[in-house]
C-alpha positions in Angstrom: 0.8 34.4 29.4 2.9 31.2 28.6 2.4 29.9 25.1 0.8 31.6 22.2 -2.1 29.1 21.9 -3.5 30.3 25.2 -3.2 33.9 23.9 -5.3 33.0 20.9 -8.0 31.4 23.1 -8.1 34.3 25.6 -8.2 37.2 23.1 -9.4 37.8 19.6 -7.2 37.1 16.6 -6.6 40.8 15.9 -5.0 41.3 19.4 -2.9 38.2 19.0 -1.6 39.3 15.5 -1.1 42.8 16.7 0.9 41.7 19.7 3.3 39.6 17.7 3.8 42.2 14.9 4.5 45.0 17.4 6.5 43.1 20.0 8.4 41.0 17.4 10.9 38.5 18.9 10.2 35.7 16.4 9.1 34.7 13.0 5.3 34.6 12.6 3.4 32.8 9.9 -0.3 33.5 9.6 -2.6 31.2 7.7 -5.2 32.5 5.3 -8.5 30.9 4.5 -8.9 31.8 0.8 -6.0 29.8 -0.8 -6.8 28.3 -4.2 -6.4 24.6 -4.6 -3.4 23.4 -6.5 -4.0 22.7 -10.2 -2.6 19.4 -11.5 -2.4 18.3 -15.1 -1.0 14.8 -15.8 -0.5 12.6 -18.8 0.4 9.0 -19.0 1.1 6.6 -21.9 1.7 2.9 -21.5 2.2 -0.2 -23.5 1.9 -3.8 -22.2 3.2 -6.6 -24.5 3.2 -10.3 -23.9 6.4 -12.0 -25.1 5.5 -15.7 -25.4 3.6 -17.7 -22.8 5.7 -16.8 -19.7 7.0 -13.3 -20.1 5.5 -9.8 -20.4 7.0 -6.4 -20.8 5.4 -3.0 -19.9 6.6 0.5 -20.6 5.0 3.7 -19.2 5.9 7.4 -19.7 4.3 10.0 -17.5 4.3 13.8 -17.1 2.7 15.7 -14.2 2.5 19.5 -13.8 1.5 21.2 -10.5 0.7 24.9 -10.5 -0.4 27.1 -7.6 1.4 24.9 -5.1 1.2 26.5 -1.6 4.3 28.0 0.0 5.1 30.7 2.6 6.2 34.2 1.7 7.2 37.3 3.7 5.0 40.3 4.0 6.8 43.5 4.8 5.1 45.4 7.7 6.0 48.0 10.2 7.5 47.5 12.7 8.0 43.8 12.0 7.3 41.7 8.9 5.3 38.5 9.0 4.7 35.6 6.7 1.6 34.0 5.1 0.8 31.3 2.6 0.4 32.0 -1.1 -0.3 29.9 -4.2 3.1 30.6 -5.7 5.0 27.4 -6.3 5.1 25.1 -9.2 6.5 21.6 -9.8 6.9 19.1 -12.7 7.4 15.4 -12.3 8.1 13.2 -15.3 9.6 9.8 -15.9 9.8 6.5 -17.7 9.0 3.1 -16.1 10.1 -0.3 -17.5 8.7 -3.6 -16.1 9.4 -7.2 -17.0 7.2 -10.0 -15.6 8.1 -13.6 -15.8 5.1 -15.8 -15.0 5.7 -19.0 -13.0 7.8 -21.4 -15.0 9.5 -24.5 -13.5 8.8 -23.1 -10.0 10.4 -19.7 -10.7 8.7 -16.3 -11.2 10.1 -12.8 -11.2 9.1 -9.1 -11.6 11.8 -6.5 -12.3 11.0 -2.8 -12.4 13.2 0.2 -13.3 12.0 3.8 -13.1 13.9 6.9 -14.3 12.2 10.1 -13.0 12.7 13.8 -12.4 10.8 15.9 -9.9 11.7 19.6 -10.1 10.0 22.6 -8.6 10.3 25.8 -6.7 9.3 24.2 -3.3 8.9 20.7 -1.9 6.3 21.6 0.7 4.3 24.5 2.1 7.1 25.1 4.6 10.1 24.8 2.3 10.5 28.6 1.9 10.0 29.3 5.6 13.6 30.4 6.1 13.5 32.5 3.0 10.4 34.2 4.3 12.0 34.7 7.8 15.0 36.5 6.3 12.8 38.5 4.0 14.6 37.2 0.9 13.1 36.6 -2.5 11.4 33.2 -3.0 13.1 31.0 -5.6 12.1 31.6 -9.3 14.0 28.7 -10.9 13.2 25.1 -10.4 15.5 22.7 -8.6 15.2 19.0 -7.7 12.6 18.4 -5.0 13.2 16.4 -1.8 11.2 13.5 -3.2 13.1 13.4 -6.5 14.4 9.9 -7.1 16.3 9.8 -10.4 16.9 6.0 -10.6 14.9 3.3 -8.8 15.2 -0.4 -9.4 13.2 -3.1 -7.7 12.7 -6.8 -8.2 11.1 -9.8 -6.8 12.2 -13.4 -7.5 9.9 -16.2 -6.3 10.5 -19.9 -6.0 7.6 -22.2 -5.2 8.1 -25.5 -3.5 6.1 -28.5 -4.7 4.2 -30.7 -2.3 6.6 -32.6 0.1 9.5 -30.4 -1.0 11.6 -28.3 1.3 12.8 -28.8 4.9 11.0 -30.9 7.4 10.5 -29.9 11.0 9.3 -32.7 13.3 8.2 -34.7 10.3 6.1 -31.9 8.9 7.2 -30.2 5.6 
């Protein structure tokens, strides 16, 4: 019958699984219900300091470790192998954040932020090793930058406030 979802509905799961293993013809990933939740440990340290009446400075350092991250791995079987999910990946994100705030002074205000961060791991998502599992290769053992790794990030906002009756007029209204 047409697509695999109708096969699952019209027969039990064993028949569906057996058909795809014995007939082959594609890469099959089977979900498992007893995965453990990922374990996250994170630390953060920050300092906020006012510098006079109109300025403030903030510094934050953080570290986050994720273990038992879910990813897919190949299971050798005869006649065709298949894939399933395991708690096998790990990731570490760490960084420093600097922020400077200038409170409104003579109509100007500003916020400037710079973040230096690293995000390394063995897989960015549950499907990142899908091709590795499909080819039957070994999953990565060393950590590399993850897809959401943004080493340098700078952002800023500058605000100018108009006083009453300032600014352009449109049809006599300001």
